[in-house]
N, CA, C and O atoms as a GROMACS GRO file, in nm:
protein
  328
    1MET      N    1   3.328   4.173   3.361
    1MET     CA    2   3.278   4.117   3.238
    1MET      C    3   3.147   4.185   3.202
    1MET      O    4   3.062   4.208   3.288
    2VAL      N    5   3.130   4.216   3.077
    2VAL     CA    6   3.010   4.283   3.030
    2VAL      C    7   2.914   4.179   2.976
    2VAL      O    8   2.955   4.089   2.902
    3ASP      N    9   2.789   4.189   3.011
    3ASP     CA   10   2.687   4.098   2.962
    3ASP      C   11   2.610   4.168   2.850
    3ASP      O   12   2.542   4.268   2.874
    4VAL      N   13   2.621   4.116   2.728
    4VAL     CA   14   2.555   4.177   2.613
    4VAL      C   15   2.440   4.088   2.571
    4VAL      O   16   2.458   3.968   2.549
    5ARG      N   17   2.324   4.146   2.560
    5ARG     CA   18   2.206   4.071   2.516
    5ARG      C   19   2.148   4.143   2.395
    5ARG      O   20   2.134   4.265   2.393
    6MET      N   21   2.114   4.065   2.294
    6MET     CA   22   2.049   4.122   2.177
    6MET      C   23   1.943   4.026   2.129
    6MET      O   24   1.948   3.906   2.154
    7THR      N   25   1.847   4.082   2.058
    7THR     CA   26   1.739   4.000   2.006
    7THR      C   27   1.788   3.925   1.883
    7THR      O   28   1.894   3.957   1.828
    8MET      N   29   1.712   3.827   1.841
    8MET     CA   30   1.749   3.749   1.723
    8MET      C   31   1.753   3.840   1.599
    8MET      O   32   1.839   3.822   1.512
    9ASP      N   33   1.661   3.936   1.589
    9ASP     CA   34   1.660   4.028   1.476
    9ASP      C   35   1.787   4.113   1.472
    9ASP      O   36   1.845   4.133   1.365
   10GLU      N   37   1.830   4.162   1.587
   10GLU     CA   38   1.953   4.240   1.593
   10GLU      C   39   2.074   4.156   1.554
   10GLU      O   40   2.164   4.204   1.484
   11TYR      N   41   2.076   4.031   1.599
   11TYR     CA   42   2.185   3.940   1.566
   11TYR      C   43   2.192   3.913   1.417
   11TYR      O   44   2.300   3.918   1.357
   12LEU      N   45   2.079   3.883   1.356
   12LEU     CA   46   2.075   3.856   1.212
   12LEU      C   47   2.111   3.980   1.131
   12LEU      O   48   2.176   3.968   1.027
   13THR      N   49   2.070   4.098   1.177
   13THR     CA   50   2.108   4.223   1.110
   13THR      C   51   2.259   4.242   1.116
   13THR      O   52   2.321   4.285   1.018
   14LEU      N   53   2.316   4.211   1.231
   14LEU     CA   54   2.460   4.222   1.247
   14LEU      C   55   2.533   4.126   1.154
   14LEU      O   56   2.631   4.164   1.090
   15LEU      N   57   2.486   4.003   1.147
   15LEU     CA   58   2.548   3.904   1.058
   15LEU      C   59   2.527   3.939   0.911
   15LEU      O   60   2.614   3.912   0.828
   16GLY      N   61   2.413   3.998   0.879
   16GLY     CA   62   2.385   4.035   0.741
   16GLY      C   63   2.480   4.142   0.690
   16GLY      O   64   2.503   4.151   0.569
   17GLY      N   65   2.533   4.223   0.777
   17GLY     CA   66   2.627   4.328   0.737
   17GLY      C   67   2.767   4.277   0.714
   17GLY      O   68   2.850   4.348   0.656
   18LEU      N   69   2.795   4.154   0.758
   18LEU     CA   70   2.929   4.097   0.740
   18LEU      C   71   2.933   4.015   0.613
   18LEU      O   72   2.859   3.917   0.600
   19THR      N   73   3.017   4.054   0.519
   19THR     CA   74   3.035   3.978   0.396
   19THR      C   75   3.183   3.965   0.369
   19THR      O   76   3.264   4.034   0.431
   20ASP      N   77   3.218   3.877   0.276
   20ASP     CA   78   3.359   3.857   0.240
   20ASP      C   79   3.416   3.977   0.167
   20ASP      O   80   3.532   4.015   0.189
   21ALA      N   81   3.336   4.037   0.081
   21ALA     CA   82   3.383   4.151   0.002
   21ALA      C   83   3.286   4.268   0.022
   21ALA      O   84   3.167   4.247   0.044
   22PRO      N   85   3.339   4.389   0.014
   22PRO     CA   86   3.248   4.504   0.022
   22PRO      C   87   3.150   4.502  -0.095
   22PRO      O   88   3.180   4.447  -0.201
   23ASN      N   89   3.035   4.563  -0.076
   23ASN     CA   90   2.931   4.561  -0.179
   23ASN      C   91   2.975   4.627  -0.308
   23ASN      O   92   2.928   4.589  -0.415
   24ASP      N   93   3.063   4.726  -0.300
   24ASP     CA   94   3.107   4.793  -0.423
   24ASP      C   95   3.205   4.707  -0.501
   24ASP      O   96   3.230   4.735  -0.619
   25MET      N   97   3.261   4.603  -0.440
   25MET     CA   98   3.355   4.516  -0.509
   25MET      C   99   3.285   4.404  -0.584
   25MET      O  100   3.342   4.348  -0.679
   26VAL      N  101   3.163   4.370  -0.544
   26VAL     CA  102   3.089   4.261  -0.607
   26VAL      C  103   3.014   4.317  -0.726
   26VAL      O  104   2.934   4.409  -0.710
   27PRO      N  105   3.039   4.263  -0.848
   27PRO     CA  106   2.968   4.316  -0.965
   27PRO      C  107   2.821   4.278  -0.961
   27PRO      O  108   2.786   4.165  -0.929
   28SER      N  109   2.738   4.373  -0.992
   28SER     CA  110   2.595   4.345  -0.995
   28SER      C  111   2.560   4.279  -1.128
   28SER      O  112   2.644   4.270  -1.218
   29ALA      N  113   2.438   4.234  -1.140
   29ALA     CA  114   2.394   4.165  -1.261
   29ALA      C  115   2.392   4.258  -1.381
   29ALA      O  116   2.407   4.213  -1.495
   30THR      N  117   2.373   4.389  -1.358
   30THR     CA  118   2.362   4.482  -1.470
   30THR      C  119   2.499   4.525  -1.522
   30THR      O  120   2.511   4.566  -1.637
   31GLU      N  121   2.604   4.515  -1.438
   31GLU     CA  122   2.738   4.556  -1.482
   31GLU      C  123   2.799   4.449  -1.570
   31GLU      O  124   2.773   4.330  -1.552
   32GLU      N  125   2.881   4.492  -1.665
   32GLU     CA  126   2.950   4.398  -1.751
   32GLU      C  127   3.077   4.350  -1.683
   32GLU      O  128   3.144   4.426  -1.614
   33MET      N  129   3.109   4.223  -1.704
   33MET     CA  130   3.234   4.170  -1.653
   33MET      C  131   3.345   4.216  -1.748
   33MET      O  132   3.321   4.232  -1.868
   34PRO      N  133   3.465   4.238  -1.697
   34PRO     CA  134   3.574   4.280  -1.785
   34PRO      C  135   3.604   4.172  -1.889
   34PRO      O  136   3.594   4.052  -1.860
   35LYS      N  137   3.641   4.215  -2.009
   35LYS     CA  138   3.670   4.120  -2.115
   35LYS      C  139   3.801   4.049  -2.086
   35LYS      O  140   3.892   4.106  -2.026
   36LYS      N  141   3.808   3.923  -2.130
   36LYS     CA  142   3.930   3.846  -2.111
   36LYS      C  143   4.035   3.893  -2.210
   36LYS      O  144   4.002   3.941  -2.319
   37LYS      N  145   4.160   3.879  -2.173
   37LYS     CA  146   4.269   3.920  -2.259
   37LYS      C  147   4.278   3.824  -2.377
   37LYS      O  148   4.267   3.702  -2.360
   38LYS      N  149   4.298   3.878  -2.497
   38LYS     CA  150   4.305   3.796  -2.616
   38LYS      C  151   4.438   3.720  -2.618
   38LYS      O  152   4.544   3.778  -2.594
   39ILE      N  153   4.431   3.591  -2.645
   39ILE     CA  154   4.551   3.508  -2.652
   39ILE      C  155   4.615   3.528  -2.789
   39ILE      O  156   4.554   3.500  -2.892
   40THR      N  157   4.737   3.576  -2.790
   40THR     CA  158   4.808   3.601  -2.915
   40THR      C  159   4.879   3.474  -2.960
   40THR      O  160   4.899   3.383  -2.879
   41PRO      N  161   4.916   3.466  -3.086
   41PRO     CA  162   4.991   3.349  -3.133
   41PRO      C  163   5.122   3.329  -3.056
   41PRO      O  164   5.162   3.215  -3.031
   42TYR      N  165   5.189   3.438  -3.020
   42TYR     CA  166   5.314   3.425  -2.942
   42TYR      C  167   5.285   3.362  -2.808
   42TYR      O  168   5.361   3.277  -2.762
   43MET      N  169   5.176   3.403  -2.743
   43MET     CA  170   5.141   3.346  -2.612
   43MET      C  171   5.114   3.197  -2.623
   43MET      O  172   5.151   3.120  -2.535
   44ARG      N  173   5.050   3.155  -2.733
   44ARG     CA  174   5.023   3.012  -2.754
   44ARG      C  175   5.155   2.935  -2.770
   44ARG      O  176   5.173   2.828  -2.711
   45ARG      N  177   5.246   2.990  -2.851
   45ARG     CA  178   5.376   2.924  -2.870
   45ARG      C  179   5.451   2.914  -2.739
   45ARG      O  180   5.509   2.811  -2.708
   46TYR      N  181   5.449   3.024  -2.661
   46TYR     CA  182   5.519   3.026  -2.533
   46TYR      C  183   5.462   2.921  -2.438
   46TYR      O  184   5.537   2.849  -2.372
   47GLN      N  185   5.329   2.913  -2.429
   47GLN     CA  186   5.264   2.814  -2.342
   47GLN      C  187   5.308   2.673  -2.378
   47GLN      O  188   5.344   2.594  -2.291
   48LYS      N  189   5.304   2.643  -2.506
   48LYS     CA  190   5.340   2.510  -2.555
   48LYS      C  191   5.486   2.479  -2.521
   48LYS      O  192   5.517   2.370  -2.473
   49ASN      N  193   5.573   2.574  -2.547
   49ASN     CA  194   5.716   2.554  -2.520
   49ASN      C  195   5.745   2.544  -2.370
   49ASN      O  196   5.830   2.465  -2.329
   50PHE      N  197   5.675   2.623  -2.289
   50PHE     CA  198   5.697   2.618  -2.144
   50PHE      C  199   5.657   2.482  -2.090
   50PHE      O  200   5.728   2.424  -2.007
   51ARG      N  201   5.544   2.430  -2.134
   51ARG     CA  202   5.500   2.298  -2.088
   51ARG      C  203   5.598   2.189  -2.130
   51ARG      O  204   5.617   2.090  -2.058
   52LYS      N  205   5.659   2.206  -2.247
   52LYS     CA  206   5.755   2.109  -2.297
   52LYS      C  207   5.885   2.113  -2.215
   52LYS      O  208   5.946   2.009  -2.191
   53VAL      N  209   5.927   2.232  -2.174
   53VAL     CA  210   6.056   2.252  -2.108
   53VAL      C  211   6.050   2.231  -1.956
   53VAL      O  212   6.148   2.188  -1.895
   54ALA      N  213   5.936   2.261  -1.895
   54ALA     CA  214   5.924   2.263  -1.749
   54ALA      C  215   5.972   2.136  -1.679
   54ALA      O  216   6.041   2.147  -1.577
   55PRO      N  217   5.940   2.016  -1.728
   55PRO     CA  218   5.984   1.896  -1.655
   55PRO      C  219   6.136   1.884  -1.639
   55PRO      O  220   6.183   1.821  -1.545
   56ARG      N  221   6.212   1.944  -1.729
   56ARG     CA  222   6.359   1.939  -1.717
   56ARG      C  223   6.409   2.012  -1.593
   56ARG      O  224   6.514   1.978  -1.539
   57TYR      N  225   6.333   2.111  -1.549
   57TYR     CA  226   6.376   2.197  -1.439
   57TYR      C  227   6.300   2.167  -1.309
   57TYR      O  228   6.302   2.248  -1.216
   58LYS      N  229   6.235   2.051  -1.303
   58LYS     CA  230   6.163   2.012  -1.182
   58LYS      C  231   6.226   1.886  -1.122
   58LYS      O  232   6.289   1.807  -1.192
   59MET      N  233   6.206   1.870  -0.991
   59MET     CA  234   6.255   1.751  -0.923
   59MET      C  235   6.149   1.642  -0.932
   59MET      O  236   6.039   1.665  -0.984
   60LYS      N  237   6.182   1.523  -0.884
   60LYS     CA  238   6.087   1.412  -0.889
   60LYS      C  239   5.959   1.443  -0.813
   60LYS      O  240   5.851   1.398  -0.851
   61SER      N  241   5.972   1.520  -0.706
   61SER     CA  242   5.855   1.554  -0.624
   61SER      C  243   5.763   1.655  -0.694
   61SER      O  244   5.650   1.675  -0.650
   62GLY      N  245   5.811   1.717  -0.800
   62GLY     CA  246   5.732   1.816  -0.872
   62GLY      C  247   5.766   1.959  -0.835
   62GLY      O  248   5.716   2.054  -0.895
   63LYS      N  249   5.853   1.975  -0.734
   63LYS     CA  250   5.896   2.109  -0.695
   63LYS      C  251   6.001   2.158  -0.794
   63LYS      O  252   6.071   2.078  -0.857
   64TRP      N  253   6.010   2.290  -0.807
   64TRP     CA  254   6.108   2.349  -0.898
   64TRP      C  255   6.248   2.335  -0.839
   64TRP      O  256   6.267   2.348  -0.718
   65LYS      N  257   6.346   2.308  -0.925
   65LYS     CA  258   6.486   2.309  -0.883
   65LYS      C  259   6.526   2.454  -0.855
   65LYS      O  260   6.452   2.547  -0.888
   66LYS      N  261   6.642   2.472  -0.795
   66LYS     CA  262   6.690   2.607  -0.767
   66LYS      C  263   6.707   2.681  -0.900
   66LYS      O  264   6.775   2.632  -0.990
   67ASN      N  265   6.645   2.798  -0.912
   67ASN     CA  266   6.643   2.879  -1.034
   67ASN      C  267   6.582   2.806  -1.152
   67ASN      O  268   6.601   2.845  -1.267
   68GLY      N  269   6.508   2.699  -1.126
   68GLY     CA  270   6.448   2.619  -1.233
   68GLY      C  271   6.339   2.693  -1.307
   68GLY      O  272   6.334   2.689  -1.430
   69PHE      N  273   6.251   2.760  -1.234
   69PHE     CA  274   6.141   2.832  -1.299
   69PHE      C  275   6.196   2.941  -1.388
   69PHE      O  276   6.152   2.960  -1.501
   70ARG      N  277   6.293   3.013  -1.334
   70ARG     CA  278   6.355   3.123  -1.410
   70ARG      C  279   6.418   3.070  -1.538
   70ARG      O  280   6.403   3.130  -1.645
   71SER      N  281   6.490   2.959  -1.527
   71SER     CA  282   6.556   2.900  -1.644
   71SER      C  283   6.454   2.850  -1.745
   71SER      O  284   6.473   2.866  -1.866
   72ALA      N  285   6.346   2.790  -1.696
   72ALA     CA  286   6.244   2.739  -1.786
   72ALA      C  287   6.176   2.853  -1.863
   72ALA      O  288   6.148   2.840  -1.982
   73VAL      N  289   6.151   2.963  -1.795
   73VAL     CA  290   6.089   3.079  -1.860
   73VAL      C  291   6.182   3.134  -1.968
   73VAL      O  292   6.138   3.164  -2.079
   74LYS      N  293   6.309   3.148  -1.934
   74LYS     CA  294   6.405   3.203  -2.031
   74LYS      C  295   6.414   3.114  -2.155
   74LYS      O  296   6.414   3.164  -2.268
   75LEU      N  297   6.423   2.982  -2.133
   75LEU     CA  298   6.435   2.891  -2.246
   75LEU      C  299   6.307   2.891  -2.330
   75LEU      O  300   6.314   2.889  -2.453
   76ALA      N  301   6.191   2.893  -2.266
   76ALA     CA  302   6.064   2.894  -2.340
   76ALA      C  303   6.051   3.020  -2.423
   76ALA      O  304   6.004   3.015  -2.537
   77HIS      N  305   6.092   3.135  -2.368
   77HIS     CA  306   6.089   3.259  -2.447
   77HIS      C  307   6.185   3.251  -2.565
   77HIS      O  308   6.153   3.294  -2.675
   78LYS      N  309   6.302   3.194  -2.541
   78LYS     CA  310   6.401   3.182  -2.648
   78LYS      C  311   6.347   3.093  -2.761
   78LYS      O  312   6.366   3.123  -2.879
   79MET      N  313   6.280   2.985  -2.722
   79MET     CA  314   6.225   2.894  -2.823
   79MET      C  315   6.107   2.956  -2.897
   79MET      O  316   6.080   2.922  -3.012
   80SER      N  317   6.036   3.048  -2.832
   80SER     CA  318   5.916   3.105  -2.890
   80SER      C  319   5.942   3.218  -2.988
   80SER      O  320   5.856   3.253  -3.068
   81LYS      N  321   6.061   3.276  -2.981
   81LYS     CA  322   6.092   3.387  -3.071
   81LYS      C  323   6.091   3.340  -3.215
   81LYS      O  324   6.122   3.224  -3.244
   82LYS      N  325   6.054   3.430  -3.304
   82LYS     CA  326   6.054   3.396  -3.447
   82LYS      C  327   6.189   3.416  -3.507
   82LYS      O  328   6.208   3.392  -3.626
   0.00000   0.00000   0.00000
């Protein structure tokens, strides 16, 4: 067994280097955040129709029935077309 001893400063330096994301992935205060995607009228219609249709394809527990999500998406798109 190896006995490793380090000072408190060395330990804190080691912990300081560990982060959840690399530093290049975290946007700095000077960088701009990417713009959000513009919601189109079709997307609004689709959202409304999907929320209306979804309960038909779900079980009492709230889980999707077999192929329920797929069916709900298809029907919502069909209803949203002009």
